[in-house]
N, C-alpha and C positions, 0 to 999 in steps of 0.2 A: 706325516706323510700320507700322501693317499697312498693305500695297501691293495693292489687288487688281487682279488681273489684267488687266482689262480696260486698266488705266492705263499697264502696260507691256506687255503684250504677250507678256512670256517667262517663260513658263513655269518656266524653273529661278529666276528668281528669286522667283515665286509661291512656287514649294517651300521657300527657301532663308528668306524671310518667315514662312511657314507654320509649318514648324519652330520658330523659332525664337519667334514668339509662343506655341506649344504649350508651349515648353520651360518661358517664362515662367510661364504659369497652372499648369503642375504644380507649380510653386515657390510657388504663390498669389503672384503679383504682380497686385495690384489693378490696376493701370495699363493691362496687358495687355488685359483685361476690355471695362473701356473704349472702350478704341481697337479689341479686334473689335465692339463694339456699333457705336462711332462708323462704322467702314467698312460691316458687312454690318446692320444693326437695321432699313434701309429695304427691304434684300433680305427679308428673314425676313418682315417684315409684310407684304410683297405676294406671296410666296408661299401664306401665310394666308389672309390675303384672297381669293385667287384660289379655296380650297378651301372655307371658311367661307362666304362671302360676306356678314362680317359684320364693318368694322373692330373694335369693342370685342373681338371675339374672337379678332381677328387677334393684337389686343395683349398679349392673355393668354397667349398660345399662345408671341409672341416671348419674353416674362419666363419662360416654363416653357424655354425652348429656353436663353437665356443662361444661368437660373438652372444648368439641366443640363451644360452646358461648364464651367462656372464649379464647380462641385461634383464632377463627373466629368470631368474634362480628358485621363484616359488613355482614355475613349472614342473620341479622335479619334486617328487615325495619318497622319501627314502622307507617310510614304511611299504609302498607296493612294490619296492622291486630295487636290485642294486643298479650304481650310478651307470655303470659298467653297461647294461644292458638300456637302459634307455638313452644312452648315446648313441648307441647301436642303432634303433630304432629310430632315434633323431635324425642319424646318419643317413639309415636307409631310404626316408620321408623324403630327405632334402635330395638325397641323390637321385630320384625318382621323378621329382620336381623339375631337376634340370636338365631329364633324359625327355621328361613332357614339353617342356620350355624349349627345350635344341627342337623337336621334332615340329612344334607348332613354329619356328623358325626357316623350318626348310622348306615347310608345307608353303609359306606365305613368300620365300624367297620363290619358291616356283611358281607360285603364281605371280605374281605380280614384285618385281625388284623393291620399289618403293613403299611397299607395303612394309616390308620389313624395317624400316626406320621408324613406324608408328608404332611398333610391338615395344610394349613397355619391359622391364625387367621383371621377372618371375619373382612373383613374392612370397612371404615365406607360409609355408604349407602348416595346417590348422595344428596345430601341435605347434675319525681319524684321529684318529688320532691327529692329537693337537701338534701343531708344526714346535720342532722344538727351536731353542733361540738361535742356535749353528746354523739352520736351515732358511729361517726367515732371514736374519741378516746377510746370510749368502742371496738370497734371492733379490732382497732391496738393493743390496752391491750391484747386483748384475745388470739390475733393470737402472743405475744410476750409469753404469760401466756403457749400459748401450750408447753407440751414435747418436747426437742428437736427432739427427732424421729419423733415425729407425724408432729412439723413444715417445718422438712426436706420433706417429703412427700408431704404436703401439696403445699410445694413451687414449687417441682417440677411435680408434675401432674397434675396443675392448674396453677401456674404461669408462668413456665419453660417449658410447652406443651407438658410434656412429659407423655402417659399412665402408668396406675399404673404399670403395665411389666416392662415399661423402669425406671421406679424410683426404682424398687425393683433390675435390675441388675446395676443400678448405685450407690446403695446403699451397693451393696452387701447382698441384706438381700433375704429369700423367697417371694413369688409374692404373698402369703396370708398373710402373715405379711406386708408386704406395704398394700394391700387392708383393713386389720384391721386397723390399722395405719389412711389410709386416712378416711374411716367412721369414728371411734370415734372422729377425727380431727372434722370433718364437721358437725358433730351432735354436738360438743361442741360449735362451732362458731353460728350453727343457733340456739342453745338454747340463748344464750346469747343476738342476736340480737331479737329475739321473745317477749324477757319481758325486755327489757331495762332499767334501775332507773330510776326513775321522780324526776328529777332537785329539782321540788317544794316539794317533800315528805323528801328527803335527806336536806333541808333545814329548814327542820320543819315546812314548810307554811299550 
């Protein structure tokens, strides 16, 4: 699992964990993304909400950040800093992009309401330890047990590289519905990974 540096106080342990989870992301290991989200999703949303002052916008920023990590894992280099820091910086940049985009939208709306419809969505800004068998099985079981509508959005938005807007189009559902399903699914996966069952307890040890 991903080990946040605050939990260990050892940067060498963190560097090893970050390098390992990065390797798994590069090889398309879906469980690696869910682990990173469970470890750092709250951090990313916190950074974003401080910049945007909007919980809803912070959720959107977090989805963009983790989608970027999944689709372009090679943009992170564990030798140059921790995954925690990299995600924080990326979240801050995306949040600033959101604020600037909102400012442009408000300016355009004030000048000419019809011009607002012509403004495109803001594009992206420039820019472990090995999981034990129980945790890996737990994650894949959690993915399989998600309701079909949620599982479809997760696979499109994170594992097929779509934005939630593109996923909504492909599935023929409203954007708000796609966003809600994605948030609900990711939170369920994060909760599953945050508190896995202790095998020793299950054996009655």
